[in-house]
N, C-alpha and C positions, 0 to 999 in steps of 0.2 A: 512544420515544425509541430510536434501535438502539444497541449498543453497541459499546465503544470497540475502534478500528482499532488493537489494539497491533502497536507495530514490533518486527519478531521478524526472524532470520537463518530460511533451507530449514531450518538442522540442527533446530531448536528443533520445525519440526512431522512432518518425520518422526520424529524421535526419539519425537516425543511420542504419549499416551494418548487417542485417541480415544473420549470417554465420551455413547453414547447412552441419554438422560435417559427422563424416566418422561413419559408421556403429556403434554403440556401445558407441559411445560418445553422450553427450546432442546438442540439436543446441543451438543457442545463439543468442544474438544482440550485436554486438559491437560500442557504442555509439560514439558522436565528441570528446569526453574526452577519447575515447579508454579505456572505463571499458567495459568489456565483463560481459552480466550482461543473469543470465536465468530466474529470481523473481525481483520484482520491488514493490516500496512500494511509491503511490501515493496520493495525495489529490486534487479532485478538482470537480468544479462543471455534474453536469448533462446538460446537452442542447437539447439532442433529446432523443427519447423510441423508440423502434421497440419490438413488438409482432407478434408470427407469430400465424392462425387465432387457428392453433391446439398445441397451447402451449407449442410445443417444443423448441422453439428457441425462443432467444429474443437479444438484441445489447441493450448495452446504448452508447451515445454518450457523451462524457468528454472532459470539459475547463478548463484546469486554465491555461489561458490566453498567454501560451505560444505556444497552436497548440492545437489540436482534437485529441483523438485515442476511437476507438468503444472499449467497455466488451462484448464478444459475450459470452452465455449462452446454453445448450445445458439441456434439461431435469429437474432434477431437479437446473441444475444450472438456467435454464430458468427461472424457480418458486422463485429463490432467486435475481434475479435481474426485476419481476416483483414489487419487494416490494417499488421501487424508481419511483421518476418520476420529472421533468422536473426541476431545480431550486436546488434539494436536493446538498447541499454540502456532498460527501461524502469522505472517505478513502480507498483507492483497496491494497489488497497486492494479486499477480497473477503473473502469466506465460505471455511470452513476445511469442507471434506467428505471423506466418506469412503466408498469406495464398492469390496465384493470384497477388502478390507485397502488400497487405496491410499490414502493421502491428497492430496486434490489442492485446488485453489482455484477458487472459481465468482468472474469479478472484476464488482466493480460500478463500476469506474472502473480501468481504466488507459490510461498514455500512456506519450510516450516521453519521457526523460530526454532533455534537451536540454544541460544544462550537466551532467559527471560528477563538478564538485566537491559538489554535494549527493549523492553517492552514499557521500562521506567524512563528511558532515554527519550522515547517519543512519547509520553505523557508528558515529561518536563517541556519537552519543544511547544507543543498544543498549551499547558500551561502559560506562557509565555509570551507565545504568540496571542490566546486571552488576555492577556494582561496589557498589552502594549493596543490592544484595541480599547478596551475600556479609559485607556488615558488617553486616544484619540475620540474617549467621547459613544463609543459603539457601545449600544446596550442590545442583549439578546433577545431573540421575542419569541417562547416557544408556544405558538398559538393553538397547534394542535393540538398540546397540553391544557387548553383553558378550562377546559371541565372539571380537571384537578384543581381550580384553583390560583392563584395568581402566585409564581414563583420567585424565590430572589437566587439569586447567581453569589455566592462565595466564594472568593479567592484568597484566601489566607496566607500567614507565612506556614512554609511545614512542620508538622509534627515533629519527635523527637524520631521517630521511626521511618520516616520520610527523610529527614535529614539525613540519618545511615544509609539510605538506598543512595542518594545524593552521592554520598563519601564513595560509593562502589560505581558510581557510574562514573567521577573525578577520576579512581584509581583505572578505568577502563582507558583514560586518557581521549576524550568523548566530551567535553563539558558543554559543545554546542554540535556536535555532531548528529547522524542520523542513525535509522538502523542499519548490524549489519553492513556500515562502510565503511571499512578499515582506511586508513592512510594510502595512497597507492600513488605512484611518480607518475606526472604526463605523461616522462617518456614512455612509461610500461605501459599507458592506456594509448599512446599513441602508437605503439609496436605491437598494438593485437587489435587497433581499429584497421592497420595495415593488413594484418596477418587474415583479418577475415574478410578485406579485400582479394587477396589471394584464393582463400579457401573455402568461403564458404559457400559457390555454387550456388544451386536452386532452391536445398534444402536446409543450408546452412551448415556452417562449420558446427567439428564435435567439441568439446572438452578437451577428449584428447588431441585430438588436432594442433590445437590453437596450443598448448601446452608445450608438444614439440616443437613445432613453427618458433614459439619464440621463448625458448629453451629455458622454460622456468618450472617449477612444482606445478602440479595438479593443483592443490591446495591453494597455493601463491596464487593460480592463472584464475582456478574458481572466484578468490574474495577482487580479483581486478573488476571477473568480469561482474561482478555483483554490484559493483561499484558503476559502471558504465551502463547496466539496466537504472539505473536511479537517476542518472542522470539523462534517461531516454535517446543513450546515441547505440543501444541495442538492446535487440525485442528478441524471444524463442517464440521461430510460429511454429513450431514443435517441440516438447517437451526436450529439453540434452543438444537441441543447437541451434545456432544463436547465426544473427544476422544483422549485418550493421544499419542503420535507420540513417535514410535520408542518403 
C-alpha cells in the first residue's frame, strides 16, 4: 500500500530536509513542521517549462506563492508533462526526490484544475492542519532561510475577502473536502473497481470502456475515477488509461 500524499505548500518542501534512509527503507523529506513525507499533493501554477529535443525528458516549474519547485518526467512521464503550458493551474500528486541538492517532484498524477475554487479548498485544509499542529506545540523551523533572519509565522483570522472566498467554498458543499473530489457513492466506486478488474488488461482500461461497463456518463465516470485516484485505489500507467492498485 502506498504512503499518504500529504497536502503541502512548496515552502514545506524547499525548506525541508531530505533524508537518505538506510537500505531497505524509503527516502523521505522532513518538512519544517516535522512531517515525514514520501508523497505529496499540491496545487500550483506552471511558470516555466522545458522539453529536451528528443522528448525523453521534461520539466515544469511550479509556483504556489510560497516558492517554486520543478516537476520532472522521463519517457512517458515527459509526454505527460508536455501537455501543460505556462499559466496552467495544476494539481500534482507525486513523489518527493532530491538530486544534487535540489528537491523536486516526480508526478504520479498531474491534472489541470479547471475550477480555481478548489485551490482555496486546499489552502484552507493546509491552514487548518497548521493550526492543529500549533495547538499541539509544533513550531515550524525554516532553517534554510536562517540567513534572512528569524521568521514569525502568523495564522490569523481570515480577512473580509478571505471570508467571502470561504463562503464560495461552503456553497460548493465541501467545507472539509479535497480538490476535485465530488461526492461519489461507495456502490459506484465498487462497481468501477470491479469494472477495472474485468477490463484493465495489461495497459489499463479507458474512460470510454469503463463508462460503458458501469452504464454512466463520461463526466460521472471521470469524477468517480478522480476520487479513486485521490484515494490511491487507482492509478494511470499511461495518460487516459486506468488500473487498479493492489
